[in-house]
C-alpha positions in Angstrom: -85.3 -14.1 12.6 -87.5 -10.9 10.9 -89.9 -12.9 8.5 -88.4 -11.5 5.4 -84.7 -12.9 5.9 -86.6 -16.1 6.8 -88.6 -16.2 3.7 -85.6 -15.8 1.6 -83.4 -17.7 3.4 -86.0 -20.9 2.9 -86.2 -19.6 -1.1 -82.5 -20.0 -0.8 -82.2 -23.7 0.8 -85.1 -24.4 -1.8 -83.0 -23.2 -4.4 -79.6 -25.1 -3.8 -82.1 -28.6 -2.8 -83.3 -28.3 -6.7 -79.4 -27.0 -7.8 -78.4 -30.4 -6.3 -81.1 -32.5 -7.4 -80.4 -31.3 -11.3 -77.0 -31.6 -10.6 -77.9 -35.6 -9.9 -80.5 -35.6 -13.2 -77.6 -34.3 -15.3 -75.0 -37.3 -14.1 -77.8 -39.8 -14.3 -81.4 -39.9 -16.3 -83.1 -40.7 -13.6 -86.8 -40.7 -14.0 -86.5 -37.5 -11.6 -86.9 -35.2 -14.2 -90.7 -33.5 -14.6 -92.8 -33.9 -17.6 -95.1 -31.7 -18.8 -97.7 -31.5 -22.1 -97.0 -27.3 -23.0 -99.2 -25.8 -25.7 -97.8 -23.2 -28.1 -100.2 -21.0 -26.1 -103.2 -22.5 -23.2 -105.4 -20.3 -24.7 -106.0 -19.7 -27.9 -108.7 -19.3 -30.9 -111.7 -21.9 -32.1 -110.4 -24.1 -35.2 -106.8 -22.5 -34.9 -103.9 -24.8 -35.1 -101.7 -25.4 -31.9 -99.1 -26.5 -31.6 -97.6 -28.6 -28.6 -94.2 -29.9 -27.3 -93.1 -32.8 -24.8 -90.7 -31.4 -22.2 -89.0 -32.9 -19.5 -86.3 -31.6 -17.4 -85.7 -28.4 -16.0 -83.6 -24.9 -15.6 -80.7 -25.5 -17.9 -81.7 -28.9 -18.5 -85.0 -28.7 -19.6 -85.6 -29.9 -23.5 -87.9 -31.3 -25.6 -88.3 -35.3 -24.4 -87.1 -38.5 -26.5 -90.3 -40.4 -25.3 -90.7 -43.5 -27.9 -94.1 -43.4 -29.9 -94.6 -47.4 -28.6 -94.7 -45.7 -25.4 -97.3 -43.3 -24.9 -100.6 -44.9 -24.5 -102.8 -42.3 -24.6 -102.9 -39.1 -25.8 -106.6 -37.3 -25.7 -108.6 -33.9 -25.1 -111.1 -34.0 -22.9 -114.1 -31.5 -24.1 -116.2 -29.2 -22.6 -119.4 -31.3 -23.2 -117.0 -34.3 -21.9 -116.4 -36.1 -25.2 -113.3 -37.6 -25.8 -111.2 -36.2 -29.0 -108.0 -38.8 -29.5 -105.4 -36.8 -30.3 -103.0 -39.6 -31.1 -102.6 -39.0 -34.6 -101.9 -36.2 -34.0 -98.2 -36.7 -32.6 -94.8 -36.8 -35.2 -92.7 -36.8 -32.2 -89.0 -35.3 -32.6 -90.4 -32.9 -35.6 -88.2 -30.1 -35.9 -90.6 -27.8 -33.5 -93.1 -29.2 -32.6 -93.7 -33.1 -31.6 -97.7 -32.6 -32.2 -100.8 -30.4 -33.0 -104.9 -30.0 -32.0 -107.8 -27.9 -33.5 -111.0 -26.8 -31.3 -113.6 -26.4 -32.4 -116.4 -25.4 -30.1 -114.8 -22.9 -27.3 -114.8 -23.9 -23.8 -112.2 -25.3 -21.8 -110.9 -28.4 -23.0 -108.4 -30.9 -21.1 -105.1 -32.5 -22.7 -104.1 -35.7 -21.3 -101.1 -38.2 -21.4 -99.9 -40.8 -20.0 -97.0 -43.8 -21.1 -96.8 -47.0 -19.7 -94.5 -48.2 -16.6 -91.8 -50.1 -18.6 -89.4 -47.5 -18.6 -87.0 -48.4 -15.4 -84.4 -46.0 -13.5 -81.9 -48.2 -11.7 -79.5 -45.1 -9.1 -76.9 -46.2 -6.9 -78.0 -45.9 -3.2 -76.8 -42.2 -2.1 -78.4 -41.0 -5.8 -81.7 -42.9 -5.3 -81.7 -41.7 -1.4 -82.0 -38.2 -2.8 -84.3 -38.5 -5.0 -86.7 -39.9 -2.5 -85.5 -37.0 0.2 -86.4 -34.3 -3.2 -89.2 -36.3 -4.2 -91.0 -36.0 -0.6 -91.0 -40.3 -1.2 -91.2 -40.7 2.7 -92.3 -43.7 2.6 -90.3 -45.3 0.2 -87.5 -44.2 2.3 -88.7 -45.6 5.8 -89.2 -49.2 3.6 -85.3 -49.0 2.8 -84.9 -48.0 6.3 -86.7 -50.4 7.5 -85.5 -53.5 5.9 -82.0 -52.3 5.8 -81.6 -51.0 2.0 -80.0 -47.8 2.5 -76.7 -48.8 0.8 -78.2 -50.9 -1.2 -78.8 -49.3 -4.9 -82.3 -48.6 -6.1 -84.2 -49.5 -8.7 -87.9 -48.8 -10.1 -90.6 -49.0 -12.8 -92.4 -45.3 -14.0 -94.6 -43.6 -15.9 -96.0 -40.4 -16.8 -99.8 -38.9 -16.5 -99.9 -35.2 -17.7 -102.4 -33.2 -18.1 -102.3 -29.5 -19.8 -105.6 -27.0 -19.4 -106.0 -24.6 -22.4 -109.3 -22.1 -22.6 -110.9 -21.9 -25.9 -112.2 -18.9 -27.0 -113.2 -16.9 -24.1 -113.8 -18.3 -21.0 -117.9 -19.3 -20.0 -118.6 -20.8 -16.7 -121.2 -23.8 -17.9 -118.1 -25.6 -20.3 -115.5 -25.3 -17.9 -117.0 -28.4 -15.2 -114.5 -30.5 -16.3 -111.0 -28.8 -15.3 -112.2 -29.5 -11.3 -113.1 -33.2 -11.7 -110.9 -36.0 -11.8 -110.1 -37.9 -14.6 -109.6 -41.7 -13.2 -105.7 -41.1 -14.1 -103.6 -43.1 -12.0 -102.1 -40.6 -10.0 -103.7 -36.7 -10.6 -103.6 -33.5 -9.9 -106.9 -31.6 -9.4 -107.4 -28.2 -9.3 -110.6 -27.5 -6.7 -111.2 -24.1 -8.0 -110.5 -23.1 -12.3 -107.9 -21.2 -12.3 -109.2 -20.0 -15.6 -112.3 -18.1 -14.1 -113.6 -14.8 -13.8 -112.9 -13.4 -11.1 -109.9 -15.0 -10.1 -109.9 -16.9 -6.2 -107.1 -15.8 -4.7 -105.7 -19.2 -4.0 -105.5 -22.6 -6.2 -106.4 -25.5 -3.9 -105.9 -28.7 -5.5 -106.2 -32.3 -4.5 -104.5 -35.5 -5.5 -105.6 -38.7 -6.4 -103.6 -42.3 -6.5 -105.6 -45.2 -6.9 -108.9 -43.7 -7.0 -108.2 -42.4 -3.5 -106.9 -39.0 -2.1 -103.7 -39.1 -1.3 -102.0 -37.6 1.9 -98.4 -36.8 2.1 -97.3 -35.9 -1.2 -95.0 -33.3 -2.3 -96.2 -31.3 -4.6 -94.0 -28.3 -6.5 -95.7 -25.1 -7.8 -93.2 -24.0 -10.7 -93.0 -20.8 -13.5 -92.2 -22.5 -16.0 -90.7 -18.6 -17.8 -88.7 -19.3 -15.1 -88.2 -22.7 -13.4 -85.0 -22.8 -11.9 -86.7 -24.4 -8.9 -90.3 -24.3 -7.9 -92.2 -21.0 -6.3 -93.9 -22.8 -3.6 -93.8 -26.6 -2.1 -96.8 -28.2 0.2 -97.7 -31.6 1.2 -101.0 -32.3 0.7 -103.4 -33.0 4.3 -105.4 -36.2 5.6 -107.3 -35.1 3.1 -105.0 -35.2 -0.1 -105.1 -31.5 -0.4 -102.6 -28.5 -0.5 -103.3 -24.9 -1.7 -101.0 -22.3 -3.7 -101.4 -18.8 -4.4 -103.3 -18.6 -7.4 -101.1 -17.6 -10.1 -102.0 -14.5 -12.5 -99.9 -14.9 -16.0 -97.3 -17.1 -17.2 -96.9 -20.4 -17.5 -97.4 -22.7 -14.5 -96.4 -26.2 -13.6 -97.9 -28.6 -10.7 -96.0 -31.9 -10.1 -96.0 -34.1 -7.8 -94.8 -37.6 -7.6 -95.6 -40.9 -5.4 -94.0 -44.9 -5.6 -95.4 -48.2 -4.3 -93.1 -51.5 -4.0 -93.2 -54.0 -6.3 -93.6 -57.7 -5.2 -90.2 -59.0 -5.3 -90.5 -61.4 -8.3 -89.9 -57.8 -10.2 -87.1 -56.8 -11.6 -87.1 -53.3 -10.0 -88.2 -52.2 -5.8 -90.6 -49.4 -6.4 -93.4 -48.8 -9.3 -93.4 -44.8 -9.3 -96.0 -42.1 -11.3 -94.8 -38.6 -12.5 -97.9 -36.7 -12.9 -98.0 -32.8 -14.0 -101.0 -30.2 -14.3 -100.2 -27.2 -17.2 -101.8 -24.2 -17.3 -100.9 -20.3 -18.4 -102.9 -17.1 -19.2 -103.0 -15.0 -22.7 -100.8 -11.7 -23.1 -104.1 -10.5 -24.4 -107.3 -12.5 -25.1 -108.0 -14.5 -27.6 
């Protein structure tokens, strides 16, 4: 089969899989929604107030997240000098056009960090839970369900969300951008190993996934163009070193997301403890 036709077939299969998952999500508000922090702009001027929204879902199911304030345990920014700026007081969830705002004084690259507790729960019929595990690439959970003869049993999980967003204040300055490529100690974290805002921009975007302090092999990472978000444009599993590599985007708004889960103790109310993690970044139409 010629390469262009083979790639087209792969793209169609991916789109069909994503559409099937979106349909499942619409029928039942499962945890499988992708979640991210969406700044009004990823490149801003110093001292300029910039609003943010908390986004969930893709395509026709994309919406502002209805998450309540009491579930948000962290909303902060890591500054270029490694200082931490608490942004939680800047949240005003459910406002007409935004969920919060920030204003950064010094130039440089800032990483906005969002984290929730793990008190949310999801319960799904067996076939939907298995489809969800397949879609998110949670093979270890599927293997456990097969090994324990639970494939026909309803599935359940507690889940939390982690989101990072890279915001550039003023023009890029190499000395002020190191935090972009450093882990921040989150439960599940996508760490870019090349700075997407560097100049010249590298041709590829290598990333590493860290779960509970260790590099995670076998995790499925998806890259989505947030301006055309009906289906991801690339999907890769991390290698033994927890790494994957994507083609470097050059314009627009972008989202990387990954999900991982582990079995719960028998004493818990649900079967698995799941973390959804995202990293968003974007490029300006004109430099601030």
